[in-house]
N, C-alpha and C positions, 0 to 999 in steps of 0.2 A: 504494500500500500504506500509506503514511503517513497519507493521508486516511481510509482505512477504520479504522485503529487509533484515530485521534482520534475518529471517529464512535462506535466501540464504547465507548471510555472515557467519552465524554460521555453516551451512552445508559445506561451502568451508573451513573454519578454521578446522572443524572436519576432513574433508577428508585429508587435508595436514598434520595434526598431525598424523593421522593413517598411512598415506602413507610414510612420511619422518621423523616423530618425534618419540615420545614415543611409538606409536603403531606399528612401523615398525618391531620390533622383533617378533610380533605375526604372521606376514605374512611371513617374510623371515627367521626367526629362527636365527638371528645373534646377539642376545643380551645376552651374557654371558653363554648360555647353551651349548656351544661347546668347545671342546678341540682344540689343535693346528692342528689336521689333519682333521677337519670337522666332527669327530664322537662326538655324544652327551657325555657330561660328565657323568660318571658312566657306560658307555658301558663296558660290560665284553666280554671276548673271550671264546667261548665254548672250553673246553679243549680236546674234542673228535675230532671235525672237524675243529676247528680254526675260525669258523664264528663269527662275532661280534653280540652280543645280546644286544639290547637297554634296558635301565632300564624299569622294569615293564612288559617285554615281555619274552616269553619262559618259561623255568622251572628252579627251583633253588634247590640245595641240599647242605647241610652243611656236610662237611667231615673233621674230625679232627680240628674243630673249624674255618674252612674257608668256605665261601660260594662260590660255583661254579654255573655258569649259563649256561643253555643249550638251543640251538635253537629249539630242537625238543624232543619229548618223546623218540625217537629212540636213540639219543645221551645220554640222561639221563640213559636209560636202559643199554647201553654199558658201561657207567661209573660205574654203580652199579655192573656190573659183574667183572670189574677189576679196582677198584678205585685207587690202588697204581700206576698202569701203567699211568693213565691219570693225576693224581694229581701231579706227579713229572715231567713228560716229556712234558706236554702240548699236542698240537694237533698232531695226527698221521694219 
């Protein structure tokens, strides 16, 4: 009986720590990984269509020493056809 009570207390403590304490950012995403507007830090804007591209997603291309991120292969292809148009002016 003593072991069951200890297990239940530990389980309750674990639940509250994950729900409200140090584990809360894993569920809600609110622990330092976001910028001021709710977008993840490191989010890039696709220079072709203007869509936000989260880190590690989409396609990337380095042009004149700068990395550009694209939401789709279609946007990457359009950039490659006219890189100066999109590298300077942003989304069109």
